[in-house]
C-alpha positions as CSV (number, residue, x, y, z in Angstrom):
1,M,-14.3,0.9,29.5
2,R,-10.9,2.9,29.9
3,T,-10.9,0.8,33.2
4,L,-10.7,-2.4,31.6
5,L,-8.5,-0.7,29.0
6,L,-5.9,0.1,31.2
7,C,-6.0,-3.0,33.2
8,L,-5.2,-4.9,29.8
9,A,-2.3,-2.3,29.1
10,L,-0.9,-3.2,32.2
11,L,-1.1,-6.8,31.9
12,A,1.5,-6.1,28.7
13,A,4.2,-4.5,30.8
14,P,5.9,-7.8,31.9
15,L,6.2,-8.6,28.6
16,L,8.2,-6.1,27.1
17,A,11.9,-8.0,28.1
18,A,10.3,-11.0,26.1
19,S,9.9,-11.4,22.5
20,E,8.1,-9.4,20.2
21,R,4.6,-9.7,20.6
22,V,3.6,-7.8,16.8
23,V,0.1,-6.4,16.0
24,S,0.1,-5.2,12.2
25,L,-2.6,-2.3,11.2
26,A,-2.8,-2.4,7.7
27,P,-2.8,-5.4,5.4
28,S,0.7,-4.6,3.4
29,L,2.2,-4.8,6.9
30,S,1.4,-8.0,7.6
31,E,2.4,-9.1,4.4
32,I,5.7,-7.9,5.0
33,M,6.1,-9.5,8.5
34,L,5.2,-12.8,6.0
35,E,7.7,-11.6,3.4
36,L,10.5,-11.4,6.5
37,D,9.4,-14.9,7.7
38,A,8.4,-13.1,11.2
39,V,4.7,-14.3,11.1
40,D,5.7,-16.3,14.3
41,L,5.9,-12.9,16.0
42,L,2.1,-11.3,14.6
43,V,0.0,-11.7,17.5
44,G,-2.6,-9.9,15.6
45,V,-3.7,-7.9,12.4
46,L,-5.9,-5.7,11.1
47,D,-8.2,-7.2,8.3
48,G,-8.4,-5.3,4.9
49,G,-9.6,-8.0,2.4
50,E,-8.3,-11.8,1.9
51,R,-5.7,-12.6,3.8
52,P,-2.6,-14.9,2.6
53,A,-2.9,-18.3,3.4
54,P,-0.2,-18.2,6.0
55,L,-2.0,-15.6,8.2
56,V,-5.4,-16.8,8.5
57,H,-5.2,-18.2,12.0
58,I,-3.8,-15.1,13.2
59,P,-6.3,-13.2,15.5
60,S,-8.1,-9.9,14.1
61,V,-8.2,-6.8,15.6
62,G,-10.5,-5.1,13.7
63,R,-11.0,-3.7,9.9
64,I,-9.6,-0.7,8.2
65,G,-10.8,2.0,10.5
66,Q,-12.9,-0.2,12.8
67,L,-10.1,-1.0,15.2
68,E,-10.9,-2.7,18.2
69,M,-9.0,-1.4,21.2
70,E,-10.1,-4.4,23.6
71,S,-9.2,-7.2,21.3
72,L,-5.6,-5.1,20.4
73,L,-5.2,-4.5,24.4
74,A,-5.7,-8.4,25.4
75,L,-3.3,-9.4,22.8
76,Q,-0.7,-7.4,24.9
77,P,1.3,-6.4,22.2
78,T,5.1,-5.0,22.3
79,L,5.1,-3.3,19.1
80,V,2.3,-1.9,16.8
81,L,3.4,-1.7,13.1
82,L,0.9,1.1,12.0
83,W,-0.5,2.3,8.6
84,P,-1.0,5.9,9.6
85,D,-4.7,5.9,7.7
86,S,-5.8,2.9,8.9
87,I,-6.9,3.9,12.3
88,T,-8.2,7.3,13.8
89,R,-5.4,9.6,15.7
90,A,-7.6,9.3,19.1
91,Q,-6.8,5.7,18.9
92,R,-3.4,6.2,17.6
93,D,-2.5,8.5,20.9
94,Q,-4.7,6.1,23.0
95,I,-2.1,3.1,21.8
96,A,0.6,5.6,22.8
97,Q,-0.6,6.5,26.2
98,F,-0.7,2.8,27.1
99,G,3.1,2.3,26.3
100,I,2.6,-0.1,23.2
101,Q,6.0,1.1,21.2
102,V,4.5,1.8,17.7
103,L,6.3,2.0,13.9
104,V,4.8,3.8,11.7
105,V,5.3,2.7,8.0
106,Q,3.7,4.9,5.2
107,P,6.1,4.7,2.3
108,E,5.5,7.2,-0.5
109,S,8.0,6.0,-3.1
110,L,9.4,3.1,-3.7
111,A,12.6,3.8,-2.4
112,Q,11.1,4.6,0.8
113,L,9.3,1.1,0.4
114,G,12.6,-0.8,0.3
115,D,14.2,1.2,3.0
116,Q,11.0,0.2,5.1
117,F,11.8,-3.6,4.5
118,A,15.2,-2.8,6.3
119,L,13.6,-0.8,9.0
120,I,10.8,-3.4,10.1
121,G,13.1,-6.4,9.5
122,K,15.9,-4.7,12.1
123,R,13.1,-4.0,14.4
124,V,11.6,-7.3,14.5
125,G,14.8,-8.8,14.9
126,R,14.8,-10.0,11.1
127,E,17.7,-7.6,9.7
128,E,19.4,-10.1,7.4
129,Q,16.0,-11.2,5.6
130,G,14.7,-7.2,5.7
131,L,18.3,-5.9,4.1
132,R,17.8,-9.0,1.7
133,L,14.3,-7.7,0.5
134,E,15.5,-4.2,0.2
135,R,18.3,-5.6,-2.4
136,E,16.2,-8.0,-4.1
137,F,13.8,-5.2,-4.5
138,G,15.8,-2.5,-5.7
139,R,17.5,-4.6,-8.1
140,G,14.0,-5.9,-9.6
141,L,12.7,-2.7,-10.2
142,D,16.4,-1.3,-11.6
143,Q,15.4,-4.6,-14.5
144,L,12.4,-3.4,-15.3
145,R,13.2,0.7,-15.3
146,R,15.7,-0.9,-18.0
147,Q,13.2,-2.8,-19.7
148,F,10.2,-0.7,-20.1
149,H,12.3,2.9,-20.4
150,R,10.4,5.0,-23.1
151,E,12.0,8.4,-24.3
152,Q,8.6,9.6,-24.5
153,P,6.8,8.8,-20.8
154,L,3.1,7.5,-21.8
155,S,0.6,10.1,-19.9
156,V,-1.7,7.6,-17.5
157,F,-5.0,8.4,-15.6
158,Y,-5.3,6.4,-12.8
159,Q,-8.7,6.0,-11.7
160,I,-9.3,4.9,-7.9
161,W,-12.9,5.2,-8.2
162,N,-15.8,6.8,-10.5
163,R,-18.5,8.5,-8.4
164,P,-17.1,10.9,-7.3
165,L,-14.1,10.6,-9.5
166,Y,-11.3,10.1,-7.7
167,T,-7.4,9.2,-8.5
168,L,-3.6,9.4,-7.4
169,G,-1.4,12.2,-6.6
170,G,2.0,12.9,-7.3
171,R,3.0,11.5,-3.5
172,Q,1.3,8.2,-4.0
173,I,3.4,5.1,-4.3
174,I,1.6,4.0,-7.5
175,S,2.3,7.1,-9.1
176,D,5.9,6.1,-8.8
177,A,4.8,2.4,-9.9
178,I,3.3,4.3,-13.3
179,E,6.8,5.8,-13.7
180,V,9.0,2.4,-13.5
181,C,6.7,1.2,-16.2
182,G,7.6,4.2,-18.4
183,G,4.5,6.1,-17.5
184,R,3.8,9.6,-16.1
185,N,0.7,9.9,-13.9
186,V,-1.2,13.2,-15.1
187,F,-2.0,14.0,-11.9
188,A,1.8,14.1,-10.4
189,D,1.6,17.4,-9.5
190,L,-1.0,17.3,-6.8
191,Q,-0.2,16.3,-3.4
192,L,-2.7,14.6,-1.8
193,P,-2.7,11.0,-2.2
194,A,-6.0,10.0,-3.6
195,P,-7.2,13.7,-4.9
196,Q,-10.6,13.7,-6.1
197,V,-11.2,15.6,-9.9
198,S,-13.6,16.6,-12.1
199,V,-14.5,14.7,-15.2
200,E,-13.1,17.9,-17.1
201,S,-10.0,18.3,-15.6
202,V,-9.1,14.8,-17.0
203,L,-10.2,15.9,-20.3
204,S,-8.2,19.0,-20.2
205,R,-5.6,16.6,-19.2
206,N,-5.9,14.3,-22.2
207,P,-4.0,11.4,-21.2
208,E,-2.7,8.9,-23.4
209,A,-4.1,5.8,-21.4
210,I,-6.4,5.3,-18.8
211,L,-6.0,2.7,-15.9
212,A,-9.0,1.7,-13.8
213,G,-10.7,-1.1,-11.4
214,S,-12.7,-2.7,-13.8
215,G,-13.8,-3.0,-17.7
216,A,-17.3,-1.1,-16.5
217,Q,-15.5,2.2,-15.2
218,L,-13.7,2.2,-18.4
219,A,-16.3,2.2,-20.4
220,E,-18.3,5.1,-19.3
221,W,-15.0,6.8,-20.7
222,K,-16.1,5.6,-24.1
223,A,-18.6,8.7,-23.9
224,W,-16.0,11.1,-24.5
225,P,-14.1,9.7,-28.0
226,Q,-11.8,13.0,-27.8
227,L,-9.8,11.3,-25.0
228,A,-6.3,10.2,-26.5
229,A,-7.2,7.0,-24.3
230,V,-9.8,6.4,-26.1
231,R,-8.6,7.1,-29.7
232,N,-5.8,4.6,-28.5
233,G,-7.9,2.3,-27.4
234,Y,-5.7,2.1,-24.2
235,L,-8.4,1.6,-21.6
236,W,-6.7,-0.9,-19.1
237,E,-8.1,-2.9,-15.6
238,V,-5.4,-2.8,-13.5
239,P,-3.7,-6.2,-13.8
240,D,-3.1,-7.2,-10.1
241,K,-4.3,-5.4,-6.6
242,G,-1.1,-5.9,-5.4
243,L,-0.1,-3.1,-6.6
244,E,-2.3,-1.0,-4.2
245,R,-0.5,-3.2,-1.0
246,P,3.2,-1.9,-0.6
247,S,5.6,-4.9,0.0
248,F,7.5,-7.2,-1.6
249,Q,4.8,-8.6,-3.8
250,M,4.3,-5.1,-5.4
251,L,7.2,-5.9,-7.5
252,G,5.5,-8.7,-8.9
253,A,2.3,-6.4,-9.4
254,I,4.1,-3.8,-11.0
255,G,5.9,-6.3,-13.5
256,K,2.1,-7.0,-14.9
257,L,1.3,-3.2,-14.9
258,C,4.5,-2.9,-17.1
259,E,3.3,-5.3,-19.7
260,V,0.1,-3.8,-19.8
261,M,1.1,-0.5,-20.6
262,A,4.1,-2.3,-22.7
263,Q,0.8,-2.8,-25.3
264,A,0.8,1.1,-26.3
265,A,2.6,2.1,-29.3
266,P,6.3,4.0,-28.3
């Protein structure tokens, strides 16, 4: 197996001076390549859900958490765009050992995401497009902040999963999106991106609103009528799953989130 991988890696060497051959190891990074008008450079993607139509023809190198290293090396990439949690540490080290350049992208804030449009754009020869996306993204966020500003932020519990119960920590980009919409993540003090919490801890923090992935998950909270969110009737489904994919399209998803949160009384 290792001999096969090494042979495939050596085949990639002559292409280093040619056009970039990019493999994206996260759906969000594949979308950024599309938004940069750089799909022609993509030779492989890691799957993690339905792809945008312009990306359906690109070869797969596996799924999130299940990278097929032989498939990746056979594509002879000169650059791998990496979201660290999409593959194992051992696989990251293996890619580096084969001499393939890796660009790690993991924005923890919306400002960092804007910076990374410019960073990726410059790296793949789409510098002008990257700078344009960075500017437009920043302007769009500023407009949303002004439009949905609240003197007293709305306290929000964002539920990722119900059994066990997972939420967002403060160093997670969706927590930043909640702030743009005039809210405050009630678990923003936690450092893990997706910490497990207890029902008791949610009750003690008593959020004014709850966001979750489905109506069934939200309905479970009605068992605790003492919760402010239940009393208020502010139990909302996440309006756009694009909120969970940090790319330029996230701006539109944040706008939909803001419209939902605007239902809450000032």
